[in-house]
TIZAFI-58704 format. One record per atom (N, C-alpha, C, O): residue in three letters; atom name; z negated, x, y negated. Coordinates in nm, 2 decimals. Example, Ala and Ser with C-alpha at 12.3 -4.5 7.8 and 13.67 -1.06 7.14 Angstrom:
BEGIN
> ALA  N  -0.78  1.32  0.57
> ALA  CA  -0.78  1.23  0.45
> ALA  C  -0.78  1.32  0.33
> ALA  O  -0.85  1.42  0.33
> SER  N  -0.71  1.28  0.22
> SER  CA  -0.71  1.37  0.11
> SER  C  -0.79  1.29  0.00
> SER  O  -0.80  1.34  -0.11
//
This chain:
BEGIN
> UNK  N  -0.77  0.38  2.64
> UNK  CA  -0.82  0.51  2.64
> UNK  C  -0.97  0.51  2.63
> UNK  O  -1.02  0.42  2.55
> UNK  N  -1.04  0.59  2.70
> UNK  CA  -1.19  0.59  2.70
> UNK  C  -1.24  0.66  2.57
> UNK  O  -1.18  0.75  2.52
> UNK  N  -1.35  0.60  2.52
> UNK  CA  -1.41  0.65  2.40
> UNK  C  -1.46  0.80  2.41
> UNK  O  -1.44  0.87  2.31
> UNK  N  -1.51  0.84  2.53
> UNK  CA  -1.55  0.98  2.54
> UNK  C  -1.44  1.07  2.54
> UNK  O  -1.45  1.18  2.48
> UNK  N  -1.32  1.03  2.59
> UNK  CA  -1.20  1.12  2.58
> UNK  C  -1.16  1.13  2.44
> UNK  O  -1.12  1.24  2.40
> UNK  N  -1.17  1.02  2.36
> UNK  CA  -1.13  1.03  2.22
> UNK  C  -1.22  1.12  2.14
> UNK  O  -1.18  1.19  2.06
> UNK  N  -1.35  1.11  2.17
> UNK  CA  -1.45  1.19  2.10
> UNK  C  -1.42  1.34  2.12
> UNK  O  -1.46  1.42  2.03
> UNK  N  -1.36  1.38  2.23
> UNK  CA  -1.34  1.52  2.26
> UNK  C  -1.21  1.57  2.19
> UNK  O  -1.19  1.69  2.19
> UNK  N  -1.13  1.49  2.13
> UNK  CA  -1.02  1.53  2.05
> UNK  C  -1.06  1.60  1.92
> UNK  O  -1.16  1.57  1.87
> UNK  N  -0.98  1.69  1.88
> UNK  CA  -1.00  1.75  1.75
> UNK  C  -0.94  1.65  1.64
> UNK  O  -0.88  1.55  1.68
> UNK  N  -0.96  1.69  1.52
> UNK  CA  -0.92  1.60  1.41
> UNK  C  -0.76  1.59  1.41
> UNK  O  -0.71  1.48  1.39
> UNK  N  -0.70  1.70  1.44
> UNK  CA  -0.55  1.70  1.44
> UNK  C  -0.50  1.61  1.56
> UNK  O  -0.40  1.54  1.54
> UNK  N  -0.56  1.63  1.67
> UNK  CA  -0.52  1.55  1.79
> UNK  C  -0.55  1.40  1.77
> UNK  O  -0.47  1.32  1.81
> UNK  N  -0.65  1.37  1.69
> UNK  CA  -0.68  1.23  1.66
> UNK  C  -0.57  1.17  1.58
> UNK  O  -0.52  1.06  1.61
> UNK  N  -0.52  1.24  1.48
> UNK  CA  -0.41  1.20  1.39
> UNK  C  -0.28  1.18  1.47
> UNK  O  -0.21  1.08  1.46
> UNK  N  -0.25  1.28  1.56
> UNK  CA  -0.13  1.27  1.64
> UNK  C  -0.14  1.15  1.73
> UNK  O  -0.04  1.07  1.74
> UNK  N  -0.25  1.13  1.80
> UNK  CA  -0.26  1.02  1.90
> UNK  C  -0.26  0.88  1.82
> UNK  O  -0.20  0.79  1.87
> UNK  N  -0.31  0.88  1.70
> UNK  CA  -0.31  0.75  1.63
> UNK  C  -0.16  0.72  1.59
> UNK  O  -0.12  0.60  1.60
> UNK  N  -0.09  0.82  1.55
> UNK  CA  0.05  0.80  1.51
> UNK  C  0.14  0.76  1.63
> UNK  O  0.22  0.67  1.62
> UNK  N  0.11  0.82  1.75
> UNK  CA  0.18  0.78  1.87
> UNK  C  0.15  0.63  1.91
> UNK  O  0.24  0.56  1.94
> UNK  N  0.02  0.60  1.90
> UNK  CA  -0.01  0.46  1.93
> UNK  C  0.05  0.36  1.83
> UNK  O  0.09  0.25  1.87
> UNK  N  0.05  0.40  1.71
> UNK  CA  0.11  0.31  1.60
> UNK  C  0.26  0.29  1.63
> UNK  O  0.31  0.18  1.61
> UNK  N  0.32  0.40  1.66
> UNK  CA  0.47  0.39  1.69
> UNK  C  0.50  0.31  1.81
> UNK  O  0.59  0.23  1.81
> UNK  N  0.41  0.32  1.92
> UNK  CA  0.43  0.24  2.04
> UNK  C  0.41  0.09  2.00
> UNK  O  0.48  0.01  2.05
> UNK  N  0.31  0.06  1.92
> UNK  CA  0.29  -0.08  1.88
> UNK  C  0.41  -0.13  1.80
> UNK  O  0.45  -0.25  1.83
> UNK  N  0.47  -0.05  1.72
> UNK  CA  0.58  -0.09  1.64
> UNK  C  0.70  -0.13  1.73
> UNK  O  0.76  -0.24  1.72
> UNK  N  0.73  -0.04  1.83
> UNK  CA  0.84  -0.07  1.92
> UNK  C  0.81  -0.19  2.01
> UNK  O  0.90  -0.26  2.04
> UNK  N  0.68  -0.20  2.05
> UNK  CA  0.65  -0.31  2.14
> UNK  C  0.66  -0.44  2.07
> UNK  O  0.70  -0.54  2.13
> UNK  N  0.62  -0.45  1.94
> UNK  CA  0.63  -0.57  1.86
> UNK  C  0.78  -0.62  1.86
> UNK  O  0.81  -0.74  1.87
> UNK  N  0.87  -0.52  1.84
> UNK  CA  1.01  -0.56  1.84
> UNK  C  1.06  -0.61  1.97
> UNK  O  1.14  -0.70  1.98
> UNK  N  1.01  -0.55  2.08
> UNK  CA  1.05  -0.59  2.21
> UNK  C  1.00  -0.73  2.24
> UNK  O  1.07  -0.81  2.30
> UNK  N  0.88  -0.75  2.20
> UNK  CA  0.82  -0.89  2.22
> UNK  C  0.89  -0.99  2.14
> UNK  O  0.92  -1.10  2.19
> UNK  N  0.92  -0.96  2.01
> UNK  CA  0.99  -1.06  1.93
> UNK  C  1.13  -1.09  1.97
> UNK  O  1.18  -1.20  1.95
> UNK  N  1.20  -0.99  2.03
> UNK  CA  1.33  -1.01  2.08
> UNK  C  1.34  -1.07  2.22
> UNK  O  1.44  -1.10  2.27
> UNK  N  1.22  -1.09  2.28
> UNK  CA  1.22  -1.15  2.41
> UNK  C  1.24  -1.05  2.53
> UNK  O  1.26  -1.10  2.64
> UNK  N  1.25  -0.92  2.50
> UNK  CA  1.28  -0.83  2.60
> UNK  C  1.16  -0.80  2.69
> UNK  O  1.17  -0.76  2.81
> UNK  N  1.04  -0.82  2.64
> UNK  CA  0.92  -0.78  2.72
> UNK  C  0.80  -0.87  2.69
> UNK  O  0.79  -0.92  2.57
> UNK  N  0.72  -0.90  2.79
> UNK  CA  0.59  -0.97  2.76
> UNK  C  0.48  -0.87  2.77
> UNK  O  0.41  -0.87  2.87
> UNK  N  0.46  -0.79  2.67
> UNK  CA  0.37  -0.69  2.66
> UNK  C  0.25  -0.72  2.57
> UNK  O  0.20  -0.63  2.50
> UNK  N  0.20  -0.84  2.58
> UNK  CA  0.09  -0.88  2.49
> UNK  C  -0.04  -0.80  2.52
> UNK  O  -0.11  -0.76  2.43
> UNK  N  -0.06  -0.78  2.65
> UNK  CA  -0.18  -0.71  2.69
> UNK  C  -0.17  -0.56  2.65
> UNK  O  -0.27  -0.51  2.60
> UNK  N  -0.05  -0.50  2.66
> UNK  CA  -0.04  -0.36  2.62
> UNK  C  -0.05  -0.35  2.47
> UNK  O  -0.11  -0.26  2.42
> UNK  N  0.00  -0.45  2.39
> UNK  CA  -0.01  -0.45  2.25
> UNK  C  -0.16  -0.46  2.21
> UNK  O  -0.21  -0.39  2.11
> UNK  N  -0.24  -0.54  2.27
> UNK  CA  -0.38  -0.56  2.25
> UNK  C  -0.45  -0.43  2.27
> UNK  O  -0.54  -0.39  2.19
> UNK  N  -0.42  -0.36  2.38
> UNK  CA  -0.49  -0.23  2.41
> UNK  C  -0.45  -0.12  2.31
> UNK  O  -0.54  -0.04  2.27
> UNK  N  -0.33  -0.12  2.26
> UNK  CA  -0.28  -0.03  2.16
> UNK  C  -0.36  -0.05  2.03
> UNK  O  -0.40  0.05  1.96
> UNK  N  -0.38  -0.18  1.99
> UNK  CA  -0.45  -0.21  1.87
> UNK  C  -0.59  -0.16  1.88
> UNK  O  -0.65  -0.10  1.78
> UNK  N  -0.65  -0.17  2.00
> UNK  CA  -0.79  -0.13  2.02
> UNK  C  -0.80  0.03  2.01
> UNK  O  -0.89  0.08  1.95
> UNK  N  -0.70  0.09  2.07
> UNK  CA  -0.70  0.24  2.07
> UNK  C  -0.68  0.29  1.92
> UNK  O  -0.75  0.38  1.89
> UNK  N  -0.60  0.23  1.85
> UNK  CA  -0.58  0.27  1.71
> UNK  C  -0.71  0.25  1.63
> UNK  O  -0.75  0.34  1.55
> UNK  N  -0.78  0.14  1.66
> UNK  CA  -0.91  0.12  1.59
> UNK  C  -1.01  0.22  1.64
> UNK  O  -1.09  0.27  1.55
> UNK  N  -1.01  0.26  1.76
> UNK  CA  -1.10  0.36  1.81
> UNK  C  -1.07  0.50  1.74
> UNK  O  -1.17  0.57  1.70
> UNK  N  -0.94  0.53  1.73
> UNK  CA  -0.91  0.66  1.66
> UNK  C  -0.96  0.66  1.52
> UNK  O  -1.02  0.76  1.47
> UNK  N  -0.94  0.55  1.45
> UNK  CA  -0.98  0.54  1.31
> UNK  C  -1.13  0.54  1.30
> UNK  O  -1.18  0.60  1.20
> UNK  N  -1.20  0.48  1.39
> UNK  CA  -1.35  0.47  1.39
> UNK  C  -1.40  0.61  1.41
> UNK  O  -1.49  0.65  1.33
> UNK  N  -1.35  0.69  1.50
> UNK  CA  -1.40  0.82  1.53
> UNK  C  -1.37  0.91  1.41
> UNK  O  -1.45  0.99  1.37
> UNK  N  -1.25  0.90  1.35
> UNK  CA  -1.21  0.98  1.23
> UNK  C  -1.30  0.95  1.12
> UNK  O  -1.35  1.04  1.05
> UNK  N  -1.33  0.82  1.09
> UNK  CA  -1.42  0.78  0.98
> UNK  C  -1.56  0.83  1.01
> UNK  O  -1.63  0.88  0.91
> UNK  N  -1.61  0.82  1.13
> UNK  CA  -1.74  0.87  1.16
> UNK  C  -1.75  1.02  1.14
> UNK  O  -1.86  1.07  1.08
> UNK  N  -1.65  1.09  1.17
> UNK  CA  -1.65  1.24  1.15
> UNK  C  -1.65  1.27  1.00
> UNK  O  -1.71  1.36  0.95
> UNK  N  -1.57  1.19  0.92
> UNK  CA  -1.57  1.21  0.78
> UNK  C  -1.70  1.18  0.71
> UNK  O  -1.74  1.25  0.62
> UNK  N  -1.77  1.08  0.76
> UNK  CA  -1.90  1.05  0.70
> UNK  C  -2.01  1.15  0.74
> UNK  O  -2.08  1.20  0.65
> UNK  N  -2.01  1.19  0.86
> UNK  CA  -2.11  1.28  0.91
> UNK  C  -2.07  1.43  0.90
> UNK  O  -2.16  1.52  0.92
> UNK  N  -1.95  1.46  0.86
> UNK  CA  -1.91  1.59  0.83
> UNK  C  -1.89  1.68  0.95
> UNK  O  -1.89  1.80  0.95
> UNK  N  -1.85  1.62  1.07
> UNK  CA  -1.82  1.70  1.18
> UNK  C  -1.67  1.70  1.20
> UNK  O  -1.60  1.60  1.16
> UNK  N  -1.62  1.80  1.27
> UNK  CA  -1.47  1.81  1.29
> UNK  C  -1.44  1.79  1.44
> UNK  O  -1.32  1.81  1.48
> UNK  N  -1.53  1.76  1.52
> UNK  CA  -1.50  1.74  1.66
> UNK  C  -1.51  1.86  1.75
> UNK  O  -1.48  1.85  1.87
> UNK  N  -1.54  1.98  1.69
> UNK  CA  -1.55  2.10  1.77
> UNK  C  -1.68  2.10  1.84
> UNK  O  -1.78  2.04  1.80
> UNK  N  -1.69  2.18  1.94
> UNK  CA  -1.81  2.19  2.02
> UNK  C  -1.92  2.27  1.96
> UNK  O  -2.04  2.25  1.99
> UNK  N  -1.89  2.36  1.86
> UNK  CA  -1.99  2.44  1.80
> UNK  C  -2.07  2.36  1.69
> UNK  O  -2.17  2.41  1.64
> UNK  N  -2.02  2.25  1.65
> UNK  CA  -2.09  2.17  1.55
> UNK  C  -2.06  2.21  1.41
> UNK  O  -2.12  2.16  1.31
> UNK  N  -1.97  2.31  1.38
> UNK  CA  -1.94  2.35  1.25
> UNK  C  -1.86  2.25  1.18
> UNK  O  -1.78  2.17  1.25
> UNK  N  -1.87  2.24  1.05
> UNK  CA  -1.79  2.14  0.98
> UNK  C  -1.69  2.20  0.89
> UNK  O  -1.72  2.30  0.81
> UNK  N  -1.57  2.15  0.89
> UNK  CA  -1.46  2.20  0.80
> UNK  C  -1.45  2.11  0.68
> UNK  O  -1.39  2.15  0.58
> UNK  N  -1.51  1.99  0.68
> UNK  CA  -1.51  1.90  0.57
> UNK  C  -1.65  1.88  0.52
> UNK  O  -1.74  1.87  0.60
> UNK  N  -1.67  1.87  0.39
> UNK  CA  -1.80  1.84  0.34
> UNK  C  -1.84  1.70  0.37
> UNK  O  -1.75  1.61  0.37
> UNK  N  -1.97  1.68  0.38
> UNK  CA  -2.01  1.54  0.41
> UNK  C  -1.99  1.45  0.29
> UNK  O  -2.01  1.50  0.18
> UNK  N  -1.96  1.33  0.31
> UNK  CA  -1.94  1.23  0.20
> UNK  C  -2.08  1.18  0.16
> UNK  O  -2.15  1.13  0.25
> UNK  N  -2.11  1.19  0.04
> UNK  CA  -2.24  1.13  -0.01
> UNK  C  -2.21  1.01  -0.10
> UNK  O  -2.12  1.01  -0.18
> UNK  N  -2.30  0.92  -0.10
> UNK  CA  -2.29  0.80  -0.18
> UNK  C  -2.38  0.82  -0.31
> UNK  O  -2.49  0.88  -0.30
> UNK  N  -2.33  0.78  -0.42
> UNK  CA  -2.40  0.78  -0.54
> UNK  C  -2.50  0.67  -0.54
> UNK  O  -2.47  0.56  -0.49
> UNK  N  -2.62  0.69  -0.60
> UNK  CA  -2.72  0.59  -0.61
> UNK  C  -2.67  0.48  -0.70
> UNK  O  -2.61  0.51  -0.80
> UNK  N  -2.69  0.35  -0.66
> UNK  CA  -2.65  0.24  -0.75
> UNK  C  -2.73  0.24  -0.88
> UNK  O  -2.84  0.28  -0.89
> UNK  N  -2.66  0.21  -0.99
> UNK  CA  -2.72  0.20  -1.12
> UNK  C  -2.81  0.08  -1.13
> UNK  O  -2.77  -0.03  -1.09
> UNK  N  -2.92  0.10  -1.19
> UNK  CA  -3.01  -0.02  -1.20
> UNK  C  -2.96  -0.12  -1.31
> UNK  O  -2.90  -0.08  -1.41
> UNK  N  -2.97  -0.24  -1.28
> UNK  CA  -2.92  -0.35  -1.37
> UNK  C  -3.04  -0.40  -1.45
> UNK  O  -3.14  -0.44  -1.39
> UNK  N  -3.02  -0.40  -1.58
> UNK  CA  -3.13  -0.45  -1.67
> UNK  C  -3.13  -0.60  -1.66
> UNK  O  -3.02  -0.67  -1.68
> UNK  N  -3.25  -0.66  -1.64
> UNK  CA  -3.26  -0.80  -1.63
> UNK  C  -3.31  -0.86  -1.77
> UNK  O  -3.39  -0.80  -1.84
> UNK  N  -3.25  -0.97  -1.81
> UNK  CA  -3.29  -1.03  -1.94
> UNK  C  -3.42  -1.11  -1.91
> UNK  O  -3.42  -1.19  -1.82
> UNK  N  -3.52  -1.08  -1.99
> UNK  CA  -3.65  -1.14  -1.97
> UNK  C  -3.65  -1.28  -2.03
> UNK  O  -3.72  -1.37  -1.98
> UNK  N  -3.57  -1.31  -2.13
> UNK  CA  -3.58  -1.44  -2.20
> UNK  C  -3.53  -1.55  -2.11
> UNK  O  -3.60  -1.66  -2.11
> UNK  N  -3.41  -1.55  -2.05
> UNK  CA  -3.37  -1.66  -1.97
> UNK  C  -3.46  -1.69  -1.85
> UNK  O  -3.48  -1.81  -1.82
> UNK  N  -3.52  -1.59  -1.79
> UNK  CA  -3.61  -1.61  -1.68
> UNK  C  -3.74  -1.68  -1.73
> UNK  O  -3.80  -1.76  -1.66
> UNK  N  -3.78  -1.65  -1.85
> UNK  CA  -3.90  -1.72  -1.91
> UNK  C  -3.88  -1.86  -1.94
> UNK  O  -3.97  -1.94  -1.94
> UNK  N  -3.75  -1.90  -1.98
> UNK  CA  -3.72  -2.03  -2.02
> UNK  C  -3.71  -2.13  -1.90
> UNK  O  -3.75  -2.24  -1.92
> UNK  N  -3.67  -2.08  -1.79
> UNK  CA  -3.65  -2.17  -1.68
> UNK  C  -3.78  -2.23  -1.63
> UNK  O  -3.78  -2.36  -1.61
> UNK  N  -3.89  -2.16  -1.61
> UNK  CA  -4.01  -2.23  -1.57
> UNK  C  -4.06  -2.32  -1.68
> UNK  O  -4.12  -2.43  -1.64
> UNK  N  -4.04  -2.29  -1.80
> UNK  CA  -4.08  -2.38  -1.91
> UNK  C  -4.01  -2.51  -1.90
> UNK  O  -4.07  -2.62  -1.92
> UNK  N  -3.88  -2.51  -1.88
> UNK  CA  -3.80  -2.63  -1.87
> UNK  C  -3.84  -2.72  -1.75
> UNK  O  -3.85  -2.84  -1.76
> UNK  N  -3.87  -2.65  -1.64
> UNK  CA  -3.92  -2.72  -1.52
> UNK  C  -4.05  -2.79  -1.54
> UNK  O  -4.08  -2.90  -1.50
> UNK  N  -4.14  -2.72  -1.61
> UNK  CA  -4.27  -2.77  -1.64
> UNK  C  -4.26  -2.89  -1.74
> UNK  O  -4.33  -2.99  -1.72
> UNK  N  -4.17  -2.88  -1.83
> UNK  CA  -4.15  -2.99  -1.93
> UNK  C  -4.09  -3.11  -1.85
> UNK  O  -4.13  -3.23  -1.88
> UNK  N  -4.00  -3.09  -1.76
> UNK  CA  -3.94  -3.20  -1.68
> UNK  C  -4.04  -3.27  -1.59
> UNK  O  -4.05  -3.39  -1.58
> UNK  N  -4.13  -3.19  -1.53
> UNK  CA  -4.23  -3.25  -1.45
> UNK  C  -4.33  -3.33  -1.53
> UNK  O  -4.37  -3.44  -1.48
> UNK  N  -4.37  -3.29  -1.65
> UNK  CA  -4.47  -3.36  -1.73
> UNK  C  -4.40  -3.49  -1.78
> UNK  O  -4.47  -3.60  -1.79
> UNK  N  -4.27  -3.49  -1.81
> UNK  CA  -4.20  -3.61  -1.85
> UNK  C  -4.19  -3.71  -1.74
> UNK  O  -4.19  -3.83  -1.76
> UNK  N  -4.16  -3.66  -1.62
> UNK  CA  -4.15  -3.74  -1.50
> UNK  C  -4.28  -3.81  -1.47
> UNK  O  -4.28  -3.93  -1.43
> UNK  N  -4.39  -3.74  -1.49
> UNK  CA  -4.52  -3.80  -1.46
> UNK  C  -4.55  -3.91  -1.55
> UNK  O  -4.62  -4.01  -1.52
> UNK  N  -4.51  -3.90  -1.67
> UNK  CA  -4.54  -4.00  -1.77
> UNK  C  -4.45  -4.12  -1.76
> UNK  O  -4.47  -4.23  -1.82
> UNK  N  -4.34  -4.11  -1.69
> UNK  CA  -4.25  -4.22  -1.67
> UNK  C  -4.14  -4.23  -1.77
> UNK  O  -4.07  -4.33  -1.77
> UNK  N  -4.12  -4.13  -1.85
> UNK  CA  -4.02  -4.14  -1.96
> UNK  C  -3.88  -4.08  -1.91
> UNK  O  -3.78  -4.11  -1.98
> UNK  N  -3.88  -4.00  -1.81
> UNK  CA  -3.76  -3.93  -1.77
> UNK  C  -3.66  -4.02  -1.70
> UNK  O  -3.54  -4.01  -1.73
> UNK  N  -3.70  -4.10  -1.61
> UNK  CA  -3.61  -4.18  -1.52
> UNK  C  -3.61  -4.32  -1.56
> UNK  O  -3.71  -4.38  -1.58
> UNK  N  -3.49  -4.38  -1.58
> UNK  CA  -3.48  -4.53  -1.61
> UNK  C  -3.37  -4.59  -1.53
> UNK  O  -3.35  -4.71  -1.54
//
């Protein structure tokens, strides 16, 4: 199914079409496993269609559109909370350069490697 046709579906139509495609996939898998049909290409297309339906539905959920032509939204837009700042420990960071400096001076004097 073409993506532009899917974009013109309403939210309810998207859900219905996704369920139809999922049911077809279920039946097709049984037919393939029992050897009744070689529908691997059809199964692949159904998987892609289901992914397209889910992608459009998720896009609408994020951006708050319901697929209608007037652009009104029936669902509120999803907002992400700002990540909490993580406090960094100053002491371990200060020790690391000191250890490296001590190792370098010991290596220069010839005492570190034997």
